[in-house]
VMD Tcl script that draws the C-alpha trace (Angstrom):
set ca {
  {21.65 -269.12 154.59}
  {20.00 -268.69 157.89}
  {22.23 -265.68 158.49}
  {21.18 -263.86 155.33}
  {17.25 -264.56 155.99}
  {17.76 -263.36 159.70}
  {19.71 -260.47 158.37}
  {16.89 -259.59 155.64}
  {14.26 -259.91 158.52}
  {16.31 -257.49 160.89}
  {16.71 -255.04 157.91}
  {12.66 -255.05 157.09}
  {11.91 -254.66 160.78}
  {14.09 -251.56 161.26}
  {13.15 -249.93 158.21}
  {9.53 -250.11 159.48}
  {10.39 -248.81 163.02}
  {12.09 -245.96 160.96}
  {8.94 -245.15 159.47}
  {7.08 -244.29 162.86}
  {6.60 -240.60 163.98}
  {8.01 -239.31 167.29}
  {6.54 -237.15 169.99}
  {7.32 -233.58 170.30}
  {7.49 -231.77 173.63}
  {5.20 -228.67 174.35}
  {8.80 -226.84 174.20}
  {9.76 -228.21 170.95}
  {6.31 -227.83 169.12}
  {5.67 -225.31 166.73}
  {2.62 -222.95 166.91}
  {0.06 -223.62 163.88}
  {0.00 -220.73 161.65}
  {-2.99 -218.50 161.59}
  {-3.69 -219.16 157.82}
  {-4.36 -222.89 158.91}
  {-6.56 -221.77 161.84}
  {-10.32 -221.53 160.73}
  {-11.78 -220.95 164.14}
  {-9.39 -218.49 165.99}
  {-11.92 -217.89 168.76}
  {-10.68 -221.52 169.95}
  {-7.54 -220.34 170.47}
  {-8.01 -217.37 172.98}
  {-8.53 -218.02 176.63}
  {-11.29 -216.50 178.70}
  {-13.12 -216.65 181.50}
  {-15.82 -218.60 180.19}
  {-13.38 -220.80 178.10}
  {-11.69 -222.03 181.15}
  {-11.09 -225.82 179.82}
  {-8.35 -226.68 177.66}
  {-7.46 -229.66 174.81}
  {-4.01 -229.57 174.07}
  {-3.22 -231.26 170.36}
  {0.23 -232.01 169.22}
  {1.38 -233.82 166.14}
  {4.49 -236.30 166.14}
  {7.56 -235.44 163.87}
  {8.95 -237.80 161.43}
  {8.98 -238.41 157.70}
  {6.08 -241.01 157.78}
  {3.27 -238.93 156.65}
  {5.02 -235.66 156.74}
  {3.44 -234.48 153.58}
  {-0.26 -234.50 154.93}
  {-2.22 -232.04 156.67}
  {-4.61 -233.29 159.44}
  {-7.69 -231.25 159.92}
  {-8.91 -231.06 163.57}
  {-12.66 -230.76 164.14}
  {-14.44 -230.15 167.34}
  {-18.26 -230.90 167.37}
  {-18.10 -230.94 163.42}
  {-16.59 -227.60 163.16}
  {-13.43 -227.48 161.37}
  {-10.90 -225.74 163.87}
  {-7.27 -226.09 162.09}
  {-5.18 -228.14 160.18}
  {-2.04 -229.52 161.92}
  {1.20 -230.64 160.50}
  {4.19 -232.30 161.91}
  {5.90 -230.81 164.88}
  {3.01 -228.39 165.52}
  {0.61 -227.76 168.42}
  {-2.04 -225.60 169.68}
  {-4.31 -225.40 172.78}
  {-8.00 -224.95 172.39}
  {-9.75 -222.97 174.99}
  {-13.30 -224.38 175.33}
  {-16.21 -223.89 177.82}
  {-16.46 -226.86 180.28}
  {-18.69 -229.65 178.85}
  {-18.90 -232.33 176.36}
  {-17.05 -232.45 173.43}
  {-16.45 -234.78 169.87}
  {-12.78 -234.38 168.63}
  {-12.13 -235.66 165.38}
  {-8.86 -236.02 163.19}
  {-9.21 -236.37 159.40}
  {-6.87 -236.39 156.77}
  {-7.03 -237.17 152.74}
  {-6.50 -235.56 149.53}
  {-3.60 -235.91 147.24}
  {-1.34 -238.82 148.15}
  {-2.55 -238.68 151.20}
  {-5.07 -241.72 152.70}
  {-8.66 -240.65 153.57}
  {-8.45 -241.46 157.24}
  {-10.58 -239.98 160.12}
  {-10.70 -240.87 163.76}
  {-12.35 -239.25 166.58}
  {-12.83 -239.07 170.52}
  {-15.35 -237.96 172.73}
  {-14.40 -236.16 175.53}
  {-15.81 -234.05 178.80}
  {-13.71 -231.32 180.32}
  {-14.73 -229.69 183.64}
  {-13.66 -226.21 184.46}
  {-10.05 -225.53 184.75}
  {-9.16 -229.13 183.22}
  {-6.60 -229.64 180.38}
  {-6.61 -232.72 178.42}
  {-3.81 -233.74 176.11}
  {-3.88 -235.08 172.75}
  {-1.32 -236.70 170.52}
  {-1.55 -237.13 166.69}
  {0.70 -240.04 165.75}
  {1.07 -242.35 162.72}
  {3.10 -245.44 163.80}
  {4.70 -247.82 161.78}
  {1.52 -249.95 161.29}
  {0.19 -247.09 159.04}
  {-2.94 -246.51 161.00}
  {-3.42 -242.50 162.04}
  {-4.16 -242.26 165.92}
  {-5.44 -239.44 167.97}
  {-4.43 -240.48 171.60}
  {-4.88 -239.00 174.91}
  {-1.75 -238.49 176.84}
  {-3.26 -237.28 179.83}
}
mol new
graphics top color blue
foreach p $ca { graphics top sphere $p radius 0.5 }
foreach p [lrange $ca 0 end-1] q [lrange $ca 1 end] { graphics top cylinder $p $q radius 0.2 }
display resetview
C-alpha cells in the first residue's frame, strides 16, 4: 500500500513539473509579428534610444493559449506569445514595465517591475509560468 501511495504522489509531482514553462535562448526566440506590436517605435534603435529592454516568453504547453500584453509606462507596446521575444529601445531613464493577461479562458493576471536604465544599458526580462500557476516577469540580467 505504501508503494501505491508513493507512486501516486510521485506521478502527481511529475505532472505538475511538466506544466512549468521552459526558457528560450535569444537564438531560439521568434520575433513578435508586426500585427501584435502596437507601438513599433520602441523596436527601432536610435542614438536617443540607447538603452534596451529585452523581453522573452518561455515555451511550453502551460499557458500557451494566452497572449500576454506588455506595457511600458502604462502604454500597451505589444502582445507576446510563447517562445517569442523583442527588444524595446528606450531613452535612458526610469520606467514602469507591466505584464497583463486575461480574457477568454486566460486568467486575469497582472505583474510589474520598476526599472531604471542608463545610456547603453541592456536589461533582460523573462515571462514565465511555473507549475504554481503564478505568472511572473523576472529580471534575468
